[in-house]
C-alpha positions as CSV (number, residue, x, y, z in Angstrom):
1,M,6.6,-8.4,22.8
2,G,6.1,-7.9,19.1
3,P,7.9,-9.8,16.4
4,L,10.2,-6.8,15.9
5,T,10.6,-5.7,19.5
6,G,14.2,-4.6,20.1
7,V,14.7,-3.4,16.5
8,R,15.5,0.3,16.2
9,V,14.5,2.0,12.9
10,V,15.8,5.4,11.9
11,E,13.6,7.0,9.2
12,F,14.6,9.9,6.9
13,G,11.2,9.8,5.3
14,Q,8.5,12.0,3.8
15,Y,5.2,11.6,2.0
16,I,4.1,7.9,1.9
17,A,6.4,5.1,0.8
18,V,9.0,5.2,3.6
19,P,6.8,6.5,6.4
20,A,4.2,3.8,5.5
21,A,6.9,1.1,5.8
22,S,8.2,2.3,9.1
23,Q,4.6,2.6,10.4
24,T,4.1,-1.1,9.7
25,L,7.5,-1.9,11.3
26,L,6.4,0.1,14.4
27,D,3.1,-1.8,14.5
28,L,5.1,-5.0,14.6
29,G,7.0,-3.8,17.7
30,A,10.0,-1.9,16.3
31,E,11.0,1.5,17.7
32,V,10.9,4.2,15.0
33,I,12.8,7.5,15.2
34,K,11.8,9.9,12.5
35,I,14.4,12.5,11.6
36,E,12.7,15.5,10.1
37,S,14.1,18.8,8.9
38,P,13.3,21.9,10.9
39,R,10.3,22.4,8.6
40,G,9.3,18.8,9.0
41,D,8.1,16.0,6.6
42,A,7.0,17.6,3.3
43,S,3.6,16.2,3.9
44,R,3.0,18.6,6.7
45,H,2.9,21.5,4.1
46,I,0.5,20.3,1.4
47,G,-2.9,21.0,3.1
48,Q,-5.5,18.5,4.1
49,H,-4.2,15.7,2.0
50,G,-0.8,16.0,3.6
51,E,-2.4,16.1,7.0
52,G,-4.1,12.9,6.2
53,I,-0.8,11.3,5.1
54,V,0.9,12.4,8.4
55,R,-2.0,10.9,10.4
56,A,-1.9,7.7,8.5
57,Y,1.8,6.9,8.5
58,N,3.4,8.6,11.5
59,R,1.4,7.3,14.5
60,G,3.5,6.5,17.6
61,K,6.8,7.5,16.2
62,E,9.4,9.8,17.9
63,S,10.1,12.9,15.8
64,I,13.5,14.6,16.0
65,S,14.1,17.9,14.2
66,L,17.6,18.2,12.8
67,D,19.3,20.4,10.2
68,L,21.8,18.0,8.7
69,R,23.8,20.9,7.3
70,D,24.6,21.9,10.8
71,R,27.6,19.9,12.1
72,R,26.2,19.4,15.6
73,D,22.9,18.2,14.3
74,W,24.7,16.0,11.8
75,R,26.6,14.3,14.6
76,V,23.3,13.6,16.3
77,A,21.9,12.0,13.2
78,H,25.1,10.0,12.7
79,E,25.0,8.7,16.2
80,L,21.4,7.7,15.8
81,V,22.2,5.9,12.6
82,M,25.1,4.1,14.2
83,G,22.7,3.0,17.0
84,A,20.1,1.7,14.7
85,D,19.4,-1.7,13.2
86,V,17.6,-0.3,10.2
87,V,17.7,2.9,8.2
88,V,14.9,3.7,5.7
89,Q,14.9,6.8,3.5
90,N,13.3,8.4,0.5
91,L,14.9,11.9,0.4
92,R,16.0,13.4,-2.9
93,H,18.3,11.0,-4.8
94,G,21.8,11.3,-3.5
95,A,21.0,13.8,-0.7
96,L,22.0,11.6,2.2
97,A,25.1,10.3,0.4
98,A,26.2,13.9,-0.2
99,L,25.9,14.5,3.6
100,G,28.0,11.4,4.4
101,L,24.9,9.4,5.6
102,G,24.4,7.3,2.5
103,P,24.5,3.5,2.6
104,K,28.1,3.0,1.5
105,Q,29.4,5.5,4.1
106,V,27.4,4.2,7.1
107,R,27.6,0.5,6.3
108,A,31.4,0.8,6.0
109,E,31.3,1.8,9.7
110,K,28.5,-0.6,10.6
111,P,28.3,-3.6,8.2
112,E,25.4,-5.2,10.1
113,L,23.1,-2.2,9.3
114,V,20.1,-2.8,7.1
115,Y,19.7,0.3,4.8
116,V,16.8,0.7,2.4
117,S,16.5,3.6,0.0
118,V,13.5,4.6,-2.1
119,S,13.4,6.8,-5.2
120,G,11.1,7.5,-8.0
121,F,13.2,5.9,-10.7
122,P,16.0,3.3,-10.5
123,P,19.5,4.5,-9.4
124,G,21.8,4.8,-12.4
125,S,18.9,5.3,-14.8
126,L,18.4,8.4,-17.0
127,S,15.7,9.6,-14.7
128,Q,17.3,9.0,-11.4
129,D,17.3,12.7,-10.5
130,R,13.8,13.4,-11.6
131,A,11.1,14.0,-9.1
132,G,9.2,10.7,-9.0
133,L,5.9,10.7,-7.1
134,D,3.2,8.1,-7.2
135,I,1.5,9.7,-10.2
136,A,4.7,9.6,-12.3
137,A,5.0,5.9,-11.6
138,Q,1.4,5.3,-12.5
139,A,1.8,7.1,-15.8
140,E,5.2,5.7,-16.9
141,S,4.6,2.1,-15.8
142,G,1.5,1.6,-17.9
143,I,-1.0,1.6,-15.0
144,M,-2.8,4.6,-16.3
145,S,-3.0,3.1,-19.8
146,L,-5.1,0.3,-18.2
147,T,-7.3,2.4,-16.0
148,G,-10.6,3.9,-17.0
149,E,-13.1,3.5,-19.9
150,R,-11.6,2.7,-23.3
151,S,-13.5,5.6,-24.9
152,R,-12.1,8.1,-22.4
153,D,-8.7,9.4,-21.3
154,P,-6.4,7.3,-19.2
155,Q,-7.1,7.6,-15.5
156,R,-5.0,7.4,-12.4
157,V,-6.1,5.0,-9.7
158,G,-8.1,6.9,-7.1
159,F,-5.5,6.6,-4.3
160,P,-1.7,6.6,-4.2
161,L,-1.5,2.9,-5.1
162,V,2.2,2.8,-6.0
163,D,3.3,4.7,-2.9
164,A,1.3,2.3,-0.7
165,A,2.6,-0.8,-2.5
166,T,6.2,0.6,-2.2
167,G,5.7,0.8,1.5
168,H,5.0,-3.0,1.5
169,A,8.1,-3.6,-0.6
170,V,10.2,-1.7,1.9
171,V,8.9,-3.8,4.7
172,Q,9.8,-6.9,2.7
173,A,13.3,-5.6,2.1
174,V,13.8,-4.7,5.7
175,T,12.7,-8.1,7.0
176,T,14.8,-9.8,4.4
177,G,17.8,-7.8,5.5
178,L,17.2,-8.6,9.2
179,F,16.9,-12.3,8.4
180,Q,20.1,-12.2,6.4
181,R,21.8,-10.4,9.3
182,E,20.5,-13.1,11.7
183,R,22.0,-15.8,9.5
184,T,25.3,-14.2,8.5
185,G,25.9,-11.2,10.7
186,E,25.9,-8.9,7.6
187,G,23.2,-6.4,7.0
188,M,22.0,-5.4,3.6
189,T,21.7,-2.4,1.2
190,A,18.5,-2.3,-0.9
191,H,17.2,0.2,-3.4
192,I,13.6,0.3,-4.4
193,S,12.0,2.6,-7.0
194,L,8.4,3.5,-7.5
195,L,8.7,2.6,-11.1
196,Q,10.0,-0.9,-10.2
197,V,7.2,-1.5,-7.8
198,A,4.6,-0.3,-10.3
199,L,5.8,-2.7,-13.0
200,H,6.1,-5.5,-10.5
201,M,2.4,-5.2,-9.6
202,Q,1.4,-5.6,-13.3
203,A,3.3,-8.9,-13.8
204,A,0.1,-10.8,-14.6
205,M,-0.8,-8.3,-17.4
206,W,2.7,-8.6,-18.8
207,G,2.3,-12.4,-18.7
208,E,-1.1,-12.1,-20.5
209,W,0.5,-9.9,-23.2
210,S,3.2,-12.5,-23.7
211,V,0.5,-15.1,-24.3
212,T,-1.8,-13.2,-26.5
213,G,0.5,-10.8,-28.2
214,T,-2.3,-8.2,-27.8
215,M,-1.5,-4.9,-26.1
216,P,-3.4,-4.5,-22.9
217,L,-5.9,-1.6,-23.1
218,R,-8.3,0.2,-20.8
219,K,-11.5,-1.8,-20.5
220,G,-13.3,-0.2,-17.5
221,N,-15.3,-2.7,-15.6
222,G,-15.4,-6.3,-16.8
223,Q,-12.7,-8.4,-18.2
224,D,-12.4,-9.0,-21.9
225,A,-11.4,-12.6,-21.7
226,M,-14.2,-13.8,-19.4
227,A,-17.9,-13.1,-18.7
228,P,-19.4,-12.3,-16.3
229,A,-16.2,-11.1,-14.7
230,A,-15.7,-8.0,-12.6
231,D,-19.0,-6.7,-14.0
232,L,-20.9,-4.0,-12.2
233,V,-24.6,-4.8,-11.6
234,A,-27.1,-2.4,-10.0
235,T,-29.3,-3.6,-7.2
236,S,-32.4,-1.9,-5.8
237,D,-30.4,0.1,-3.4
238,G,-26.8,0.1,-4.6
239,M,-24.3,-1.8,-6.7
240,V,-22.4,-5.0,-6.6
241,M,-19.4,-6.4,-8.5
242,L,-20.0,-9.9,-9.8
243,S,-17.8,-12.7,-11.2
244,A,-19.2,-16.0,-12.4
245,Y,-17.2,-16.9,-15.4
246,V,-16.2,-20.4,-14.3
247,Q,-18.8,-22.7,-15.8
248,S,-19.9,-24.2,-12.5
249,H,-20.2,-20.7,-11.0
250,F,-22.3,-19.5,-13.9
251,R,-24.7,-22.4,-13.4
252,K,-25.0,-21.6,-9.7
253,L,-25.6,-17.9,-10.6
254,C,-28.4,-18.9,-13.0
255,D,-30.0,-21.4,-10.6
256,T,-30.0,-18.9,-7.7
257,L,-31.5,-16.1,-9.9
258,G,-34.3,-18.6,-10.9
259,H,-33.2,-18.9,-14.5
260,P,-31.5,-22.2,-15.0
261,E,-32.5,-22.0,-18.7
262,W,-29.8,-19.3,-19.3
263,V,-27.1,-22.0,-19.1
264,D,-28.5,-23.7,-22.2
265,D,-29.1,-20.4,-24.1
266,E,-26.6,-20.5,-27.0
267,R,-25.7,-16.9,-26.2
268,F,-24.5,-17.9,-22.7
269,A,-23.7,-21.6,-22.9
270,V,-19.9,-21.2,-22.9
271,N,-17.5,-18.4,-21.9
272,D,-16.7,-17.3,-25.4
273,A,-20.4,-16.9,-26.2
274,R,-21.0,-14.9,-23.0
275,R,-18.1,-12.6,-23.9
276,A,-19.7,-12.0,-27.3
277,H,-23.1,-11.3,-25.8
278,R,-22.0,-9.6,-22.6
279,G,-24.4,-6.7,-23.0
280,A,-27.4,-9.0,-23.3
281,L,-26.3,-11.0,-20.3
282,L,-25.8,-8.0,-18.2
283,E,-29.3,-6.7,-19.2
284,L,-30.8,-9.9,-17.9
285,L,-28.8,-9.8,-14.7
286,H,-29.8,-6.2,-14.1
287,G,-33.5,-7.2,-14.6
288,V,-33.4,-9.8,-11.8
289,M,-30.9,-8.4,-9.4
290,G,-32.3,-4.9,-9.7
291,E,-35.3,-6.2,-7.8
292,W,-33.1,-7.4,-4.9
293,T,-31.4,-5.3,-2.3
294,T,-27.6,-5.4,-2.1
295,A,-27.8,-7.4,1.1
296,E,-30.1,-10.0,-0.6
297,C,-27.7,-10.3,-3.5
298,I,-24.7,-10.8,-1.3
299,Q,-26.6,-13.3,0.9
300,R,-28.2,-15.4,-1.8
301,L,-25.4,-15.5,-4.3
302,G,-22.6,-15.6,-1.7
303,D,-24.3,-18.6,-0.1
304,A,-24.4,-20.3,-3.5
305,G,-20.6,-19.8,-3.9
306,V,-20.7,-17.0,-6.5
307,V,-18.1,-14.3,-6.2
308,I,-20.0,-11.1,-5.4
309,A,-19.1,-7.9,-3.5
310,E,-20.9,-4.8,-2.5
311,V,-19.4,-1.6,-3.9
312,R,-18.9,0.6,-0.8
313,D,-17.9,4.1,0.0
314,Y,-15.8,4.9,3.1
315,E,-18.9,5.4,5.3
316,A,-20.1,2.0,4.3
317,V,-16.7,0.5,4.9
318,L,-16.7,2.0,8.4
319,R,-19.9,0.2,9.2
320,A,-19.1,-3.1,7.5
321,P,-19.2,-6.1,9.9
322,D,-16.2,-7.7,8.4
323,V,-14.1,-4.6,9.0
324,I,-15.4,-4.2,12.5
325,D,-15.1,-7.9,13.5
326,G,-11.7,-8.2,11.9
327,G,-10.4,-5.2,13.9
328,L,-9.1,-3.7,10.7
329,L,-9.4,-0.1,11.9
330,V,-7.6,1.3,15.0
331,D,-8.1,4.4,17.1
332,A,-5.3,7.0,17.0
333,L,-4.7,10.6,18.2
334,D,-3.6,13.5,16.1
335,E,-1.0,16.1,17.3
336,R,-3.6,17.9,19.3
337,G,-5.0,14.7,21.0
338,A,-8.1,14.5,18.9
339,R,-9.2,10.9,18.2
340,F,-9.6,9.5,14.7
341,R,-10.0,6.0,13.1
342,I,-7.4,4.7,10.6
343,P,-6.6,1.3,9.0
344,G,-4.3,-0.8,11.1
345,P,-1.5,-3.1,10.0
346,P,-1.9,-5.0,6.7
347,F,-1.6,-8.4,8.5
348,S,-2.1,-9.9,11.9
349,V,0.3,-12.1,13.9
350,E,-1.2,-14.9,16.0
351,G,-0.6,-14.2,19.7
352,Y,0.4,-10.6,19.2
353,D,-1.9,-7.6,19.5
354,P,-0.2,-4.5,18.0
355,P,-0.3,-1.3,20.0
356,S,-3.2,1.1,19.7
357,G,-3.1,3.5,16.8
358,G,-0.7,5.8,18.7
359,R,-0.3,9.5,18.6
360,V,1.0,11.6,15.7
361,P,4.0,13.6,16.8
362,D,4.6,17.3,16.2
363,V,7.8,18.2,14.3
364,G,10.7,17.7,16.6
365,E,8.5,16.8,19.6
366,H,11.1,14.4,20.9
367,S,14.3,16.3,20.0
368,E,15.2,17.1,23.6
369,R,15.4,13.4,24.4
370,Y,18.3,13.0,22.0
371,V,19.9,16.3,21.2
372,G,22.4,17.2,24.0
373,H,21.6,14.1,25.9
374,G,22.7,10.5,25.7
375,W,20.4,7.9,24.1
376,P,20.2,4.2,24.4
377,H,21.7,2.2,21.6
378,S,20.1,-0.9,20.1
379,S,21.3,-4.3,21.2
380,S,23.1,-4.7,17.9
381,A,25.0,-1.4,18.1
């Protein structure tokens, strides 16, 4: 019995944000019915990257293929929605409302329903009808302006950061709605935009801007206000990311590297001096740590209480003891039954083991179970 066992979720989702959210809800015990068009989730048609998205965020779901413009299929979708506890959707802005399946229409019939919609831009804004994928949110929220080297063009983050974060926001909205329903009997309507989430993630930078009055800019590795902080240092067999800007941590770093005299060097004695002489400091760190292996750096400096981390690629992550021991990856099956490994839920619940990774469904694989047959309603229906 998972925390959300007995909760039925109907998903009108494509790409990442909503499918990612319902995947987490499923991992916590919810039943997820994914309603796809006859062509399927748009991710199924964008090559290998799309196939990866489908694998990552649709494991263990039931897929029903419906043409919502067909009255018979529409009635099936309507009945499924009326039998659900939660509806999550990120179709084109206004598309479900135009079909009579928007939040106002269905919650008028079933007030206890929790209905969460995702769009690229906020409803009612000038851009509400624009296509709004992850990259648009990264660009227009300021994320790209902060990413990369200052001397080069702005860069996107190397994975769909905003989409993934929006999935977490949807889960928060759903659980908030379910809690409200438990307390009051009323469900909830929530709207989430990628732009909203992208801005929310940068709150600390906005706070810093309000303090300094200085526009945040790209800075690559390292942090302008502190040193050493998020600095990349080469080892004999790889790279590590190092932070030791707190004075006590800097002293531990110097002692562990065998150079306690650096603490008294006027170039490094205090944080402002280290910032001004970051290049010289990094040269010294490279000189010592470049003679050590990555494992030695992690062991020695980590044991001393210094913040240090190996820079890993995916192969290294797959082998990492913390990842293995923490059970952070799960086994799953693709549509053809081939096994693959994928990250599991973003948190664990004591006393509850989530289901295995599950199998990715084909488009409409479970349609016969619902179309032309009865289906069980949720306990709240």
